[in-house]
N, C-alpha and C positions, 0 to 999 in steps of 0.2 A: 649319555650315560643315565641320567636321572629318568629319562623317558622310558627306557627299556624295562624298568621295574614297575610300569604302571598296572600290569596285571596283579601285582601284589600289594600296592598301596595307591592312594589317590592323587599323589604328587601335589599336595596342597599343605601349606602350613597355616596355622591360624592362631590368632589372639582373640581373647574376649575381654573386655573391660567394663567394670560397672562404675558409672558416674552418679553422684547425688544431683538431684535437679534434672533438668532437661536440656539437652544441647539443641542448637538451631539447626534443623534438618537442611534448610536451604544453603546455609554457610557450609556445613559438612558435605553437601553434595558437590558444591563448587571446588571445595578442598580436595575431595577425592578425585575429581575429574582433572584438576591441575596436576597433582601428583602422578596419577596414571598416564597423563600426557607428557610428563617431563622427560621421560626416557623411552626410547623406541621400544624396547623389549616388553615394557609394561603395557603397551598397546599394540601387540603383535599376536598373531596366531601361529602355533607351532604345528607343522603338517608333516606326516611321513608316510612313505610307501615302502615297499620291499627292498628298495635300494638305497634311498637317502632321505634326509630330513632337512627342513629349511624353515625359517621365520618369514611371515607375511605381515608387513607393517599396514596396520588399519587406522582409518579416521575413527575417532572415538566420540561416543554420546555419553552423556551422564548416566543414562539408564543401563548402559553397558558395564558400569563399575559401581554403581550405588543404588540402594533401596532403603525405604523406611517402613517400618511396621509398628503398629500400636497394639499392646496387649493389656489385658486387665491384671494378670497376675504379675509374677516376678520377672522383670525384663531380662535378668542375667540368665535365668534358666532358659527362657525363650532363646536368647542368643546363643547360648551352647548348643541347643538343638539345630538352629539355623546354621551354625558353624560346621555342622557335620556335612554340609554340602561341599562339593569340590569345584575347583576351577578346571574345565576341561582344556586340554593342551591347544585345541583349535578355537577356543573362546576369543572374542574380540579384544578382551582386556585380561591381563594376567594378575590383576589386583582387584579386589572387591570389597566395599564395605556395606554392612547391613546396620542400621541404626534401629534400635528397638526402644520405642518409647513407652514407659509405664505411666501410671498415674502421677508418680511423684518423682520417680528417677528414671534412669535409662541405662542401656547397655549398648555397646558397640562390638560388633564382630568384624574382624579384618582378616580376610583370606588372601593368601599370596601364593602364586604358583611356585612350587619347588624347582621348576625348570629355571626360574630366574634368580631366586634368592634362597639362602639358607637362614637358620634362625637368627644368626648375627645380623645379616642385612635385613632380616624381617623385623628386628628391633629398630634398626636405623630407618626404615620405611615407616614404621609406626611413629617414631618421633617427628618424622618430616610431615607426616599427616597432620598431627597436632600443631606444628609449626604453621603449616599452610592455613589451617583453621583460624589460628590466632591472628595472622596477618590479615585475613579476610575480615574477621570481626573487628579489628581495630582500625584498618585503613580502607577496607573495601576492595583490596587487590592483594594477590600474592605473585605478582609478576617477578618479584625478586628471590622466589624460592629457588635454592640451589641444590640440586640432587646430583650426587657423583654419577658420572657418565662417560667412563672410559673403557678400557679393554675389559672383556669378560672372559678371556682365555684362561682355562684352568691351568695351563702350563706356566703361568706367570709364577707359581709358587716354587718351581725348580729351575726356571730358565737360566738362572745365574750359576748352577752347579757345574762343576767340572765333570769330564768324562767319567772318572773314576767314581765320584759320588753318584752319578746317574746309574752306573751299573750296579751299584749297592742297592738302588731302589727296585731292582728287578726281582723282588721276591714277594711271596704271598704273605700279608701281614696277619691273617687269620690265625687263631690259635689252634685249629685242628679239632677242637672240642664243639660238638654240635649239642646245644640244649633246646629242647622243645617244650613249649607250654602244654600242660596236659589238659586240653579242652575236653569237657565231659561228653561232648556231643560232636558228630560229623557235619551238622548242619552249618552251612557257611554263614548264617546269620546275617544281621543288617548293622549298619553303622551305629555305634553307641558311644557315650562319653561318660566316664566316671571320674570322680575327682575328690580330693582331700586336701586341706590346707593346715599347715603347721603355723602357729602364730610367731610373731617377731620375737617374742620372748622365748618360746620354745627353740627357735632356731639360734637365737644368741647363746643359749646354754649348749646346744648342740655343737655350734662352731667352736665354743671354747674347748669342749671335750676333744673335737677332732684335732684342734691346733696342739692340744697337750700330747696328742700322739703322733705329731708331725704330719698330720693328714689335712686335707682341704675338706670343705663341705661336700664337693662332689664325690670325694672318695668315701666320706660317710654315707652318702645317699646310695652309692654303688655297693657298698658293704650291707646295707640295709636290704638292698634288692637281692643280693646273693643269699642271705639268710632266709628272707621271706620266700624266694623261689624254692630254696631246699625244703622248706616246710610244707608249702602248699603242693609242690610236685610229688612228694612222697617218695623221694629217691632212695635207693639202697645206700646205706652208709658208705662214706668215701667215694661216692660217684663223682666223676669230674663235671664241673659246671663252667660255662663261659657266657658272660653277658657283654655284649658289645656296647661300647660307649663312644661318642664321637668327639673330636677335637677341632677347634678352629685352627685352619691353616694359614691365616693372615699373618701370623708371626713369621712366615717365610717371605711375605711380599715386602718390598721396599717401603719403608715408612710404617710398616705394620698394618697396612690396609690394602685391600684390592682397589684397581682403578676404577672399576664399574661394579654394578650389582652382580654379585656371583654366588654360586653354590660351592663354597671351599671348605669343605669338611673332609676329615680323614679319620681312620679308625684309631682308636685308643684301646687297644686289645689288652684285656685282662683274662685270667682264668684261675680256677682253683682245682688242680688236678686230682686232689683227694676230697674235694668238697669243702665246705666251710670249716674253719677252726673250731675248737671247742667252746671258745669264747668270742663275742662280738669284737672286743678289743684286739685280739690276737689276729682276726680276720681283717680288721681295719688297718692294722700295721702292715699285714701282707699286701693288701691292695695298694696301700699308699706307697709302698716300696716299688711296686710294679709300675704304677702310674709315674712315680718320680723318675725312675729309671727311663721310662719312655720319653718323658718331657725333656730330660737332659740331653737326649739324643739330638744332635744338630739336624737330622733328617726326620725328626718326629712327625708322624702322620702321613708321610709321603710314600711309604713303602708300597708298592704295587700301583701307584698312580700313573707311571709311564706305560704300564701294560694296558691299563684301562683306557687311557687316552689314545694310545696307538690302536687299539681295536675300535674305538669309537670313529677315528679318522679313516681307517683303511677297510673295515668290514662292512658288507652291506647290511641294512637295518634288519632284514629279515633274519640273518644269522645272528645278529646281536640279540634279537628278541628271543630266538630260540636257546640261546646261552644263558639268558638271565636268571632262569630258575636254579641253575647250578651256583650261581654267584649269590643270589639272594637267599637261598635255602639255608645257608650257614649263618645268617644273622637273624634268627627267629625272635630272640629275646634280647632287648636293648634298653638303655637309658639315654636320653638326651637332654641336656640341662642348658638353657640359654642364659642362666646366670641372673644377675640382678638388675632391676630397673628402678629408677627413682620416680615417684609419682609426679614431682615437680616438672620433670621433663615431658610428662604427658598431660600438661594442663590445657584445657580448652575452656574458653571464657574464664570465669573465676572458680572453675571446678577441677579437682584432681581426682584420678580414679581411686576408688576405695579398695578394689580387688582386681586381680588379673588372672587369666587362665591362659596356658599355651599349650598348643598341640602340634606334634609333628604330624605327618601323613597318617590318615585312617588306614590301618593295616587289614589285609585279609588274613584269615587264619591260615597257618598257625602262628602268624607273626603277633607279637606282643611288645609294645614299647611304652615305657613310662616317660612322660614329658614334664619337665620341672621349669619353674620360673619363680623369681623372688621380687616382691614389690615392697619397698621400705621394710626389708627384713623378714617379712612373712613369705613362706614358700608354699606353693600350690603344686601338687602332683596330679597328673591326669593320665588316663589311658584312654586313647581314641582309637577304636578298632571296630571290627566286625565280630559280632557274637550273637549266638542264639539265646533266648531267655534262660535256658538251663545253664549256660556258661557264665553268665553275669555274676552269680554268687561267688564262684571261685575267682574270677577277676577282681571283684571288690575285696575279697579276702587277701589276695596278693597285694593289692594297693594299700589296703588299711595296715596289713602287717608290716609293710615297707615303712609306712609313716609311723607306726608305733614304735618300730625298732629305732628309727632316726631319733624319735623323741625320747625314748626310755634310756638310749646310751648316754644321755646328758645328765641322768639322774645320779 
């Protein structure tokens, strides 16, 4: 199901981390190879014809999953540009690391196929990469590296439900509201990344304000997106808006985690049928009530899943690809938030990352997605997508306005 939308996004998720000092490229090379070799799906190629699809397991070489470059300028900016590359479905490895060595510091771009993992398991693999590096640096071996390697079946999130509950899942979770970003040009553009960071102090204030309204930080970011989109899109007053947000479905798995590396995300649907409220706080309360109601539902995020999975099992690939545009066209504006990471869990040598950027798949126009990640309290927002030069100022305005509103709400 993830593969069929590849005409609309590049099916790759990415992390970029900035480290002070320089990491050992030989050690990181071996750590990457060990991680990519630890689970079959990470060293496999996905191939499809008009009827079916399959995985082909490969023998892996280090150059299939690791590279190192040296730059004179800012290694983080270079890594962000390198992270715009994608992992092809039929590539020999579905995980790739690019180490960018600067004169005094370095940056690391980690690319992971969305066919194998979502943002939650992407964070897991990122921590495992750092664990493998530390093992190699300290002992010369990472043979004891353990990576989860069980069932990847998406059906595991509802396999224990009874017939009545499964029937309840046979409905479309979408809001019915289609919100499209007003790109100034029809030019398909090229991949770009835009980013903005809110400091730990700014986020602490924003978190306090959100909690005072009975909301989460994600509710606050989503509310900021709604108001920012309304302002940059120039919509008529009281025009309906819907922004798609994703939720982790591992809450439905035994023990709260999937058995293997998975893409287990579902829709957390919100909408404002009459547009944003007159004040930010009022919109925040409205959005928080919607997300709270969704999360309290014991079937949260699962609606529509059996329909999708049944189609993937029974329909030929050609028909699935033809239907993809109808499914994907209703989700053109979205927010994905992988939550918080602790820099200590990403230590390599004696170095912890000073900054992190996260990106969902690079989207083709008219799709726009804000990607959020936090490190030690600071939150970075990014847009990874295709844009023509004339589109970039409006995208940057949307990003900046979202960040400004999230910050200003705490004042």
